[in-house]
DSSP file (Angstrom, degrees, kcal/mol; ACC not computed):
  #  RESIDUE AA STRUCTURE BP1 BP2  ACC     N-H-->O    O-->H-N    N-H-->O    O-->H-N    TCO  KAPPA ALPHA  PHI   PSI    X-CA   Y-CA   Z-CA
    1    1 A M              0   0    0      0, 0.0     3,-0.1     0, 0.0     2,-0.1   0.000 360.0 360.0 360.0 141.1   52.8   -3.5    1.5
    2    2 A I    >   -     0   0    0      1,-0.1     3,-2.0     2,-0.1    79,-0.0  -0.368 360.0 -95.3 -62.3 132.8   53.2   -2.4    5.0
    3    3 A E  T 3  S+     0   0    0      1,-0.3    -1,-0.1    -2,-0.1     3,-0.1  -0.235 107.9  14.5 -48.4 129.9   56.7   -1.1    5.7
    4    4 A G  T 3  S+     0   0    0      1,-0.3     2,-0.3    -3,-0.1    -1,-0.3   0.265  90.6 126.9  87.5 -14.7   59.0   -3.7    7.1
    5    5 A V    <   -     0   0    0     -3,-2.0     2,-0.4    94,-0.1    -1,-0.3  -0.573  39.9-166.8 -78.1 135.6   56.7   -6.7    6.4
    6    6 A K  E     -A   98   0A   0     92,-0.9    92,-2.7    -2,-0.3     2,-0.4  -0.973  10.3-155.7-126.9 147.2   58.5   -9.5    4.5
    7    7 A V  E     -A   97   0A   0     -2,-0.4     2,-0.5    90,-0.2    90,-0.2  -0.966   4.7-167.4-120.6 135.4   57.1  -12.5    2.7
    8    8 A K  E     -A   96   0A   0     88,-2.4    88,-2.5    -2,-0.4     2,-0.3  -0.988  13.3-146.5-120.9 122.0   59.1  -15.7    2.1
    9    9 A R  E     -A   95   0A   0     -2,-0.5     2,-0.3    86,-0.2    86,-0.2  -0.696  22.5-128.2 -82.4 138.9   57.8  -18.2   -0.4
   10   10 A L        -     0   0    0     84,-2.0     2,-0.5    -2,-0.3    13,-0.1  -0.627   9.8-143.7 -89.6 147.8   58.6  -21.8    0.7
   11   11 A T        -     0   0    0     11,-0.3     2,-0.5    -2,-0.3    11,-0.5  -0.962  13.5-152.9-110.9 119.8   60.2  -24.2   -1.7
   12   12 A K        -     0   0    0     -2,-0.5     2,-0.8     9,-0.1     9,-0.2  -0.807   3.0-155.2 -98.6 127.4   59.0  -27.8   -1.2
   13   13 A Y  E     -E   20   0B   0      7,-3.1     7,-1.5    -2,-0.5     2,-0.3  -0.879  25.2-169.8 -98.9 108.1   61.5  -30.6   -2.2
   14   14 A C  E     +E   19   0B   0     -2,-0.8     2,-0.3     5,-0.2     5,-0.2  -0.716  17.7 154.0-108.0 148.5   59.1  -33.5   -3.0
   15   15 A D  E >   -E   18   0B   0      3,-2.9     3,-1.5    -2,-0.3    -2,-0.0  -0.879  64.3 -73.2-150.4-174.5   59.9  -37.2   -3.6
   16   16 A D  T 3  S+     0   0    0     -2,-0.3     3,-0.1     1,-0.3    -2,-0.0   0.593 128.7  55.0 -70.7  -3.0   58.1  -40.4   -3.3
   17   17 A R  T 3  S-     0   0    0      1,-0.3     2,-0.3     0, 0.0    -1,-0.3   0.686 120.9 -93.1 -88.3 -23.1   58.4  -40.2    0.6
   18   18 A G  E <   -E   15   0B   0     -3,-1.5    -3,-2.9     2,-0.0     2,-0.3  -0.989  56.8 -54.8 140.3-140.4   56.8  -36.7    1.0
   19   19 A F  E     -E   14   0B   0     -2,-0.3     2,-0.4    -5,-0.2    -5,-0.2  -0.936  27.8-154.9-141.6 162.7   58.4  -33.3    1.0
   20   20 A F  E     +E   13   0B   0     -7,-1.5    -7,-3.1    -2,-0.3     2,-0.3  -0.997  17.4 173.8-134.3 135.6   61.1  -31.3    2.8
   21   21 A A        -     0   0    0     -2,-0.4     2,-0.4    -9,-0.2    -9,-0.1  -0.999  29.2-127.5-142.6 141.9   61.1  -27.4    3.1
   22   22 A E        -     0   0    0    -11,-0.5   -11,-0.3    -2,-0.3     3,-0.1  -0.732  21.8-174.9 -84.5 135.7   63.4  -25.1    5.0
   23   23 A L        +     0   0    0     -2,-0.4     2,-0.5     1,-0.3    -1,-0.2   0.907  65.1   6.3 -97.2 -65.4   61.4  -22.6    7.2
   24   24 A V        -     0   0    0      6,-0.0     2,-0.3     5,-0.0    -1,-0.3  -0.975  59.3-174.2-132.3 131.4   64.0  -20.1    8.7
   25   25 A R    > > -     0   0    0     -2,-0.5     3,-1.1    -3,-0.1     5,-0.5  -0.901  29.1-132.8-119.1 147.1   67.6  -19.8    8.1
   26   26 A D  G > 5S+     0   0    0     -2,-0.3     3,-0.7     1,-0.2    -1,-0.1   0.816 106.1  60.7 -73.6 -27.5   70.0  -17.5   10.0
   27   27 A D  G 3 5S+     0   0    0      1,-0.2    -1,-0.2     2,-0.1    -3,-0.0   0.481  92.2  64.9 -76.6  -5.3   71.5  -16.4    6.7
   28   28 A E  G < 5S-     0   0    0     -3,-1.1    -1,-0.2     3,-0.0    -2,-0.2   0.720  91.8-143.0 -89.9 -22.4   68.2  -15.0    5.5
   29   29 A H  T < 5 +     0   0    0     -3,-0.7    -3,-0.1    -4,-0.5     3,-0.1   0.859  52.7 138.1  59.8  41.2   68.1  -12.3    8.1
   30   30 A L      < +     0   0    0     -5,-0.5     2,-0.5     1,-0.2    -4,-0.1   0.872  69.7  43.2 -74.2 -38.2   64.3  -12.5    8.6
   31   31 A L  S    S-     0   0    0      1,-0.1    -1,-0.2    90,-0.1     3,-0.1  -0.936  70.4-152.2-113.2 129.8   64.6  -12.3   12.4
   32   32 A E  S    S-     0   0    0     -2,-0.5     2,-0.3     1,-0.2    -1,-0.1   0.740  87.7  -0.1 -74.7 -17.6   67.0   -9.8   13.8
   33   33 A H  S    S-     0   0    0     -3,-0.0     2,-0.6    90,-0.0    -1,-0.2  -0.963  76.7-118.8-162.7 144.6   67.3  -12.1   16.9
   34   34 A F        +     0   0    0     -2,-0.3    88,-0.2     1,-0.2    90,-0.1  -0.826  40.1 155.5 -92.6 128.8   65.7  -15.5   17.9
   35   35 A G        -     0   0    0     86,-2.9     2,-0.3    -2,-0.6    87,-0.2   0.744  58.2 -20.1-117.4 -39.6   63.6  -15.5   21.0
   36   36 A Q  E     -B  121   0A   0     85,-1.3    85,-2.5    87,-0.1     2,-0.4  -0.933  42.5-143.2-171.5 146.9   61.1  -18.3   20.9
   37   37 A A  E     +B  120   0A   0     -2,-0.3     2,-0.3    83,-0.2    83,-0.2  -0.946  28.5 175.1-113.8 139.6   59.2  -20.7   18.6
   38   38 A S  E     -B  119   0A   0     81,-2.5    81,-2.6    -2,-0.4     2,-0.4  -0.948  19.0-149.1-141.1 160.1   55.6  -21.6   19.4
   39   39 A V  E     +B  118   0A   0     -2,-0.3     2,-0.3    79,-0.2    79,-0.2  -0.999  16.4 173.7-134.6 134.8   52.7  -23.6   17.9
   40   40 A S  E     -B  117   0A   0     77,-2.2    77,-2.8    -2,-0.4     2,-0.4  -0.971  15.1-154.0-135.5 153.3   48.9  -23.0   18.1
   41   41 A M  E     -B  116   0A   0     -2,-0.3     2,-0.4    75,-0.2    75,-0.2  -0.989  11.4-171.6-128.0 134.7   45.8  -24.6   16.5
   42   42 A S  E     -B  115   0A   0     73,-2.9    73,-2.4    -2,-0.4     3,-0.1  -0.954  23.2-116.2-124.2 149.9   42.4  -22.8   16.0
   43   43 A Y    >   -     0   0    0     -2,-0.4     3,-2.2    71,-0.2    66,-0.3  -0.352  49.0 -70.8 -80.0 158.8   39.1  -24.2   14.9
   44   44 A P  T 3  S+     0   0    0      0, 0.0    -1,-0.2     0, 0.0    66,-0.1  -0.188 119.4  13.8 -54.9 131.1   37.3  -23.3   11.6
   45   45 A G  T 3  S+     0   0    0     64,-1.2     2,-0.1     1,-0.3    65,-0.1   0.352  89.4 140.4  87.2 -11.1   35.9  -19.8   11.6
   46   46 A V    <   -     0   0    0     -3,-2.2    63,-2.5    62,-0.1     2,-0.5  -0.473  38.3-153.9 -64.9 137.4   37.8  -18.6   14.8
   47   47 A I  E     -F  108   0C   0     61,-0.2     2,-0.6    -2,-0.1    61,-0.2  -0.982  10.7-173.6-107.8 124.4   39.2  -15.0   14.6
   48   48 A K  E     +F  107   0C   0     59,-2.6    59,-1.9    -2,-0.5     2,-0.3  -0.879  29.4 178.6-112.4  96.6   42.1  -14.3   16.7
   49   49 A A  E     +     0   0C   0     -2,-0.6    88,-0.6    57,-0.2    57,-0.2  -0.994  22.3   8.4-161.3 157.8   42.7  -10.5   16.4
   50   50 A F  E     +     0   0C   0     55,-0.4    85,-2.2    -2,-0.3     2,-0.3   0.841  53.9 130.8 -97.8 157.5   44.2   -8.1   17.2
   51   51 A H  E     -FG 105 134C   0     54,-1.6    54,-2.1    83,-0.2     2,-0.3  -0.970  20.3-175.2-145.9 163.2   47.4   -7.8   19.1
   52   52 A Y  E     - G   0 133C   0     81,-2.2    81,-2.5    -2,-0.3     2,-0.4  -0.965  14.9-132.7-151.9 164.2   50.7   -6.0   18.6
   53   53 A H        -     0   0    0     -2,-0.3    49,-1.8    47,-0.2    50,-0.2  -0.942   9.7-161.1-128.5 148.9   54.1   -5.7   20.2
   54   54 A D  S    S+     0   0    0     -2,-0.4    -1,-0.1    47,-0.2    47,-0.1   0.664  97.8  24.2 -95.9 -17.5   56.4   -2.8   21.2
   55   55 A E  S    S+     0   0    0     76,-0.1     2,-0.3     1,-0.1    46,-0.1   0.652 109.9  67.2-117.9 -18.7   59.6   -4.9   21.4
   56   56 A Q        -     0   0    0     75,-0.2     2,-0.3    44,-0.1    -3,-0.2  -0.829  56.1-145.8-118.3 146.9   59.2   -8.0   19.3
   57   57 A D        -     0   0    0     -2,-0.3    65,-1.4    43,-0.1    66,-0.4  -0.713  21.3-146.0 -89.1 152.9   58.9   -9.1   15.6
   58   58 A D  E     -CD  99 121A   0     41,-2.1    41,-3.5    -2,-0.3     2,-0.4  -0.919   7.6-162.6-113.1 142.5   56.7  -12.1   14.7
   59   59 A L  E     -CD  98 120A   0     61,-1.9    61,-2.7    -2,-0.3     2,-0.3  -0.972  19.6-161.4-128.3 114.6   57.4  -14.6   11.9
   60   60 A W  E     +CD  97 119A   0     37,-2.0    37,-1.6    -2,-0.4     2,-0.3  -0.779  17.4 170.7-107.4 141.7   54.2  -16.6   11.0
   61   61 A Y  E     -CD  96 118A   0     57,-1.4    57,-3.6    -2,-0.3    35,-0.1  -0.988  17.9-157.9-144.2 135.6   53.7  -19.9    9.2
   62   62 A F  E     +     0   0A   0     33,-0.5    55,-0.2    -2,-0.3    31,-0.2  -0.866  13.1 175.7-109.2  92.8   50.6  -22.0    8.8
   63   63 A P  E    S+     0   0A   0      0, 0.0     2,-0.3     0, 0.0    -1,-0.1   0.648  71.5  29.3 -74.0 -16.5   51.6  -25.7    7.9
   64   64 A S  E    S+ D   0 116A   0     52,-0.8    52,-2.2    49,-0.0     2,-0.1  -0.999 110.8   8.8-148.5 142.8   48.0  -26.9    8.0
   65   65 A G  S    S-     0   0    0     -2,-0.3    26,-2.4    50,-0.3     2,-0.3  -0.334  81.5 -88.3  82.6-173.8   44.7  -25.4    7.3
   66   66 A N  E     -IH  90 110C   0     44,-0.6    44,-2.9    47,-0.4     2,-0.3  -0.990  37.2-170.7-138.6 144.5   44.2  -21.9    5.7
   67   67 A A  E     -IH  89 109C   0     22,-3.3    22,-2.1    -2,-0.3     2,-0.6  -0.950  26.0-135.2-136.3 159.6   44.0  -18.4    7.2
   68   68 A Q  E     -IH  88 108C   0     40,-2.4    40,-2.1    -2,-0.3     2,-0.4  -0.975  30.9-160.0-106.4 111.7   43.2  -14.9    6.3
   69   69 A V  E     -IH  87 107C   0     18,-3.4    18,-2.0    -2,-0.6     2,-0.5  -0.781   4.7-164.6-100.2 134.9   45.9  -12.8    8.0
   70   70 A V  E     -IH  86 106C   0     36,-3.1    36,-1.4    -2,-0.4     2,-0.4  -0.970   4.5-172.8-126.1 128.1   45.2   -9.1    8.5
   71   71 A L  E     -IH  85 105C   0     14,-3.1    14,-2.7    -2,-0.5     2,-0.4  -0.965   2.7-171.9-120.7 144.0   47.9   -6.6    9.4
   72   72 A H  E     -IH  84 104C   0     32,-2.4    32,-2.1    -2,-0.4     2,-0.8  -0.984  23.1-132.4-135.9 122.3   47.4   -2.9   10.4
   73   73 A D  E     + H   0 103C   0     10,-2.4     9,-2.8    -2,-0.4    30,-0.2  -0.607  29.3 170.0 -76.5 109.5   50.3   -0.5   10.7
   74   74 A L        +     0   0    0     28,-1.7    -1,-0.2    -2,-0.8    29,-0.2   0.486  40.8 117.2 -95.4  -3.0   49.9    1.5   14.1
   75   75 A R    >   -     0   0    0     27,-0.2     3,-1.2     1,-0.2     6,-0.1  -0.477  54.5-156.4 -73.2 120.7   53.4    3.0   13.9
   76   76 A P  T 3  S+     0   0    0      0, 0.0    -1,-0.2     0, 0.0     5,-0.1   0.813  89.6  47.0 -73.4 -19.7   53.0    6.7   13.7
   77   77 A N  T 3  S+     0   0    0      3,-0.1     2,-0.2     2,-0.0    -2,-0.1   0.267  87.7 112.5-100.1  11.6   56.4    7.4   11.9
   78   78 A S  S X  S-     0   0    0     -3,-1.2     3,-1.2     1,-0.1   -76,-0.0  -0.561  72.6-132.5 -79.0 147.9   55.9    4.7    9.4
   79   79 A K  T 3  S+     0   0    0      1,-0.2    -1,-0.1    -2,-0.2   -77,-0.0   0.729 112.9  45.2 -69.6 -19.2   55.5    5.6    5.7
   80   80 A T  T >  S+     0   0    0      3,-0.1     3,-2.2    -5,-0.0    -7,-0.3   0.083  80.3 150.9-112.0  25.5   52.6    3.1    5.8
   81   81 A A  T <  S+     0   0    0     -3,-1.2    -7,-0.2     1,-0.3     3,-0.1  -0.287  72.5  18.8 -58.2 136.3   50.9    4.2    9.1
   82   82 A G  T 3  S+     0   0    0     -9,-2.8    -1,-0.3     1,-0.3     2,-0.2   0.296  93.5 132.5  88.1  -8.5   47.3    3.5    9.0
   83   83 A I    <   -     0   0    0     -3,-2.2   -10,-2.4   -10,-0.1     2,-0.4  -0.524  42.1-154.0 -78.0 140.4   47.5    1.0    6.2
   84   84 A T  E     -I   72   0C   0    -12,-0.2     2,-0.4    -2,-0.2   -12,-0.2  -0.965  12.3-172.6-112.8 132.1   45.7   -2.4    6.4
   85   85 A D  E     -I   71   0C   0    -14,-2.7   -14,-3.1    -2,-0.4     2,-0.4  -0.959   8.5-152.9-122.0 144.9   47.1   -5.4    4.4
   86   86 A V  E     -I   70   0C   0     -2,-0.4     2,-0.4   -16,-0.2   -16,-0.2  -0.948  11.1-176.6-114.7 137.4   45.6   -8.9    4.0
   87   87 A Y  E     -I   69   0C   0    -18,-2.0   -18,-3.4    -2,-0.4     2,-0.6  -0.990  18.7-144.0-128.8 140.9   47.4  -12.1    3.3
   88   88 A Y  E     +I   68   0C   0     -2,-0.4     2,-0.3   -20,-0.2   -20,-0.2  -0.942  32.4 172.7-102.8 118.8   46.1  -15.6    2.6
   89   89 A M  E     +I   67   0C   0    -22,-2.1   -22,-3.3    -2,-0.6     2,-0.3  -0.914  21.4  60.8-133.4 148.6   48.3  -18.2    4.1
   90   90 A G  E >  S-IJ  66  93C   0      3,-1.5     3,-0.6    -2,-0.3   -24,-0.2  -0.975  97.6 -14.9 143.1-149.7   48.4  -22.0    4.7
   91   91 A E  T 3  S+     0   0    0    -26,-2.4    -1,-0.2    -2,-0.3   -25,-0.1   0.861 134.1  49.0 -56.8 -39.4   48.3  -25.2    2.7
   92   92 A E  T 3  S+     0   0    0      1,-0.3    -1,-0.3   -27,-0.2   -26,-0.1   0.724 128.4  22.3 -79.3 -19.4   47.1  -23.3   -0.5
   93   93 A N  B <  S-J   90   0C   0     -3,-0.6    -3,-1.5   -31,-0.2     2,-1.3  -0.617  75.4-162.0-147.5  86.5   49.8  -20.7   -0.1
   94   94 A P        +     0   0    0      0, 0.0   -84,-2.0     0, 0.0     2,-0.3  -0.525  35.4 140.5 -80.0  99.4   52.8  -21.8    2.0
   95   95 A I  E     -A    9   0A   0     -2,-1.3   -33,-0.5   -86,-0.2     2,-0.4  -0.853  47.3-132.3-126.1 162.5   54.6  -18.6    3.0
   96   96 A L  E     -AC   8  61A   0    -88,-2.5   -88,-2.4    -2,-0.3     2,-0.5  -0.931  24.2-156.8-111.8 143.3   56.3  -17.1    6.1
   97   97 A L  E     -AC   7  60A   0    -37,-1.6   -37,-2.0    -2,-0.4     2,-0.4  -0.947   5.5-148.5-126.5 111.6   55.3  -13.6    7.0
   98   98 A L  E     -AC   6  59A   0    -92,-2.7   -92,-0.9    -2,-0.5   -39,-0.3  -0.664  12.8-166.1 -78.0 127.2   57.4  -11.2    9.0
   99   99 A I  E     - C   0  58A   0    -41,-3.5   -41,-2.1    -2,-0.4   -94,-0.1  -0.959  13.6-139.8-117.0 113.3   55.4   -8.9   11.2
  100  100 A P    >   -     0   0    0      0, 0.0     3,-1.9     0, 0.0   -47,-0.2  -0.297  30.3 -89.4 -76.5 156.4   57.3   -5.9   12.6
  101  101 A K  T 3  S+     0   0    0      1,-0.2   -47,-0.2   -46,-0.1   -44,-0.1  -0.339 115.1  35.0 -58.4 140.9   56.9   -4.6   16.0
  102  102 A G  T 3  S+     0   0    0    -49,-1.8   -28,-1.7     1,-0.2     2,-0.6   0.318  89.1 110.6  98.2 -13.4   54.2   -1.9   16.0
  103  103 A V  E <   - H   0  73C   0     -3,-1.9   -30,-0.2   -30,-0.2    -1,-0.2  -0.911  65.5-134.7-106.4 118.0   52.0   -3.6   13.4
  104  104 A A  E     - H   0  72C   0    -32,-2.1   -32,-2.4    -2,-0.6     2,-0.3  -0.339  33.1-179.9 -59.9 141.0   48.6   -5.0   14.7
  105  105 A H  E     +FH  51  71C   0    -54,-2.1   -54,-1.6   -34,-0.2   -55,-0.4  -0.992  14.6 144.9-151.1 156.3   48.0   -8.5   13.4
  106  106 A G  E     - H   0  70C   0    -36,-1.4   -36,-3.1    -2,-0.3     2,-0.3  -0.965  23.3-137.4-176.2 173.7   45.4  -11.3   13.6
  107  107 A Y  E     -FH  48  69C   0    -59,-1.9   -59,-2.6    -2,-0.3     2,-0.4  -0.964   7.3-145.4-147.7 158.0   43.8  -14.0   11.7
  108  108 A R  E     -FH  47  68C   0    -40,-2.1   -40,-2.4    -2,-0.3     2,-0.4  -0.994  30.7-122.8-125.9 135.5   40.6  -15.9   10.7
  109  109 A V  E     - H   0  67C   0    -63,-2.5   -64,-1.2    -2,-0.4     2,-0.3  -0.660  29.7-153.5 -81.0 130.7   40.6  -19.6   10.0
  110  110 A L  E     + H   0  66C   0    -44,-2.9   -44,-0.6    -2,-0.4     3,-0.4  -0.674  48.7  13.2-102.2 150.3   39.3  -20.3    6.5
  111  111 A G  S    S-     0   0    0     -2,-0.3   -66,-0.1     1,-0.2     4,-0.1  -0.226  98.4 -59.3  84.8-168.9   37.6  -23.5    5.3
  112  112 A G  S    S+     0   0    0    -68,-0.1    -1,-0.2     2,-0.1    -3,-0.0   0.253 106.3  65.3-104.6   8.6   36.2  -26.4    7.2
  113  113 A K  S    S-     0   0    0     -3,-0.4   -47,-0.4     1,-0.1   -68,-0.2  -0.899  87.9 -89.3-130.1 166.7   39.2  -27.7    9.1
  114  114 A P        -     0   0    0      0, 0.0     2,-0.4     0, 0.0   -71,-0.2  -0.107  35.3-138.5 -64.0 165.2   41.4  -26.3   11.9
  115  115 A A  E     -B   42   0A   0    -73,-2.4   -73,-2.9   -50,-0.2     2,-0.4  -0.988   8.7-150.3-125.4 139.9   44.5  -24.3   11.0
  116  116 A T  E     -BD  41  64A   0    -52,-2.2   -52,-0.8    -2,-0.4     2,-0.4  -0.906  10.0-162.7-101.2 129.6   47.9  -24.7   12.8
  117  117 A I  E     -B   40   0A   0    -77,-2.8   -77,-2.2    -2,-0.4     2,-0.6  -0.961   7.3-166.4-114.3 136.4   50.3  -21.8   13.1
  118  118 A I  E     -BD  39  61A   0    -57,-3.6   -57,-1.4    -2,-0.4     2,-0.4  -0.974  19.1-175.1-109.6 125.1   54.0  -22.0   14.0
  119  119 A Y  E     -BD  38  60A   0    -81,-2.6   -81,-2.5    -2,-0.6     2,-0.4  -0.963  17.6-157.6-129.1 143.5   55.5  -18.7   14.9
  120  120 A F  E     -BD  37  59A   0    -61,-2.7   -61,-1.9    -2,-0.4     2,-0.3  -0.861  13.5-165.1-105.6 141.4   58.8  -17.4   15.7
  121  121 A T  E     -BD  36  58A   0    -85,-2.5   -86,-2.9    -2,-0.4   -85,-1.3  -0.893  29.5-132.5-123.4 159.2   59.6  -14.2   17.8
  122  122 A T  S    S+     0   0    0    -65,-1.4     2,-0.3    -2,-0.3   -64,-0.1   0.650  95.4  38.1 -83.0 -15.6   62.5  -12.1   18.4
  123  123 A K  S    S-     0   0    0    -66,-0.4   -88,-0.3   -87,-0.1   -87,-0.1  -0.974  86.2-112.3-129.7 146.4   61.9  -12.2   22.2
  124  124 A S        -     0   0    0     -2,-0.3     2,-0.1   -89,-0.2   -88,-0.1  -0.484  44.7 -95.3 -70.0 152.1   60.8  -14.8   24.6
  125  125 A Y        -     0   0    0     -2,-0.1     2,-0.6     5,-0.1    -1,-0.1  -0.444  33.6-155.5 -65.4 136.1   57.4  -14.4   26.3
  126  126 A N        -     0   0    0     -2,-0.1     3,-0.5     1,-0.1    -1,-0.0  -0.918   4.9-164.8-116.2 103.7   57.6  -12.8   29.7
  127  127 A R  S    S+     0   0    0     -2,-0.6    -1,-0.1     1,-0.2    -2,-0.0   0.826  88.7  52.0 -60.2 -29.9   54.5  -13.7   31.8
  128  128 A K  S    S+     0   0    0      1,-0.2    -1,-0.2     0, 0.0    -2,-0.0   0.829 130.1  14.2 -77.7 -28.6   55.2  -11.0   34.4
  129  129 A S  S    S-     0   0    0     -3,-0.5    -1,-0.2     2,-0.0    -2,-0.2  -0.518  82.3-164.2-142.6  73.5   55.5   -8.3   31.8
  130  130 A P        -     0   0    0      0, 0.0     2,-1.8     0, 0.0    -3,-0.1  -0.315  20.0-140.0 -65.1 136.9   54.1   -9.4   28.4
  131  131 A D        +     0   0    0    -78,-0.1     2,-0.4    -2,-0.1   -75,-0.2  -0.553  68.5 113.5 -87.8  69.7   55.0   -7.3   25.3
  132  132 A E        -     0   0    0     -2,-1.8     2,-0.4   -79,-0.1   -79,-0.2  -0.925  41.6-178.2-149.5 122.2   51.5   -7.8   24.0
  133  133 A K  E     -G   52   0C   0    -81,-2.5   -81,-2.2    -2,-0.4     2,-0.3  -0.916  18.7-144.7-114.0 143.3   48.8   -5.1   23.6
  134  134 A R  E     -G   51   0C   0     -2,-0.4     2,-0.4   -83,-0.2   -83,-0.2  -0.834  17.2-174.7-116.7 153.2   45.4   -6.0   22.3
  135  135 A L        -     0   0    0    -85,-2.2   -86,-0.0    -2,-0.3    -2,-0.0  -0.977  40.2-100.1-129.7 142.7   42.7   -4.5   20.1
  136  136 A A    >   -     0   0    0     -2,-0.4     3,-2.0     1,-0.1   -86,-0.3  -0.298  30.0-116.8 -65.4 153.3   39.3   -6.0   19.6
  137  137 A W  T 3  S+     0   0    0    -88,-0.6     7,-0.2     1,-0.3   -87,-0.2   0.705 119.1  42.6 -59.2 -21.0   38.8   -7.9   16.3
  138  138 A D  T 3  S+     0   0    0    -89,-0.1    -1,-0.3     5,-0.1    -2,-0.1  -0.015  80.8 161.3-113.9  26.2   36.2   -5.4   15.4
  139  139 A D    X>  -     0   0    0     -3,-2.0     4,-2.9     1,-0.2     3,-1.0  -0.264  39.0-139.6 -59.0 128.1   38.2   -2.2   16.5
  140  140 A P  T 34 S+     0   0    0      0, 0.0    -1,-0.2     0, 0.0     0, 0.0   0.793  99.7  63.6 -59.8 -30.1   36.6    0.9   14.7
  141  141 A S  T 34 S+     0   0    0      1,-0.2    -2,-0.1     2,-0.0    -3,-0.0   0.793 113.3  32.0 -72.6 -24.2   40.1    2.3   14.2
  142  142 A I  T <4 S-     0   0    0     -3,-1.0    -1,-0.2     2,-0.1    -3,-0.1   0.797  86.2-169.4 -90.0 -43.1   41.0   -0.6   12.0
  143  143 A N     <  +     0   0    0     -4,-2.9     2,-0.4     1,-0.2    -5,-0.1   0.917  17.3 171.1  55.2  54.3   37.5   -1.0   10.6
  144  144 A F        -     0   0    0     -5,-0.4     2,-0.8    -7,-0.2    -1,-0.2  -0.824  30.2-139.6 -96.9 136.2   38.2   -4.5    8.9
  145  145 A D        -     0   0    0     -2,-0.4    -7,-0.1     1,-0.1    -1,-0.0  -0.856  17.6-174.7 -92.1 100.2   35.3   -6.4    7.5
  146  146 A W        +     0   0    0     -2,-0.8    -1,-0.1    -9,-0.1     2,-0.1   0.460  44.5 115.3 -77.6  -0.7   36.0  -10.1    8.3
  147  147 A T  S    S-     0   0    0      1,-0.1     2,-0.2     0, 0.0    -2,-0.1  -0.443  75.7-103.4 -79.8 151.2   33.1  -11.5    6.4
  148  148 A T        -     0   0    0     -2,-0.1     2,-0.6     1,-0.1    -1,-0.1  -0.465  30.8-137.8 -64.6 129.9   33.7  -13.7    3.4
  149  149 A K        -     0   0    0     -2,-0.2     2,-0.8    -3,-0.1    -1,-0.1  -0.840   7.3-147.0 -92.9 121.8   33.1  -11.9    0.1
  150  150 A H              0   0    0     -2,-0.6    -2,-0.0     1,-0.2     0, 0.0  -0.772 360.0 360.0 -86.2 111.6   31.2  -14.1   -2.4
  151  151 A R              0   0    0     -2,-0.8    -1,-0.2     0, 0.0    -2,-0.0   0.374 360.0 360.0-112.4 360.0   32.7  -12.9   -5.8
């Protein structure tokens, strides 16, 4: 696992009305500071990758649909520099994933329905000076194969 990445498994409390689950609590210390919460939806097969931040951490959750999430550690002084990790998140695996600053991240929507992501950041988005750097989804330095493997 890439240094600084954290995974929180959600507990669903179900009854005859539906379910309830806590996403983020201040006493869990997942985020060092709350900056912003956002939501986005992507269509089946879409790849949104890669980007990274110098100043903010991200906390990702997919409440609907499913996604293949890819992380790549770009931090030169990290014990896991150059390591790539893959997580499968969404309806089939309800987890939260903390992505530290300096770790490139992106996802591909799996299956035949859209995926919704809710994400929390430690800093608010600044349109005049965004803390967001981009790498191509097929960047050769990461060299990730996004194709589905038929096993």
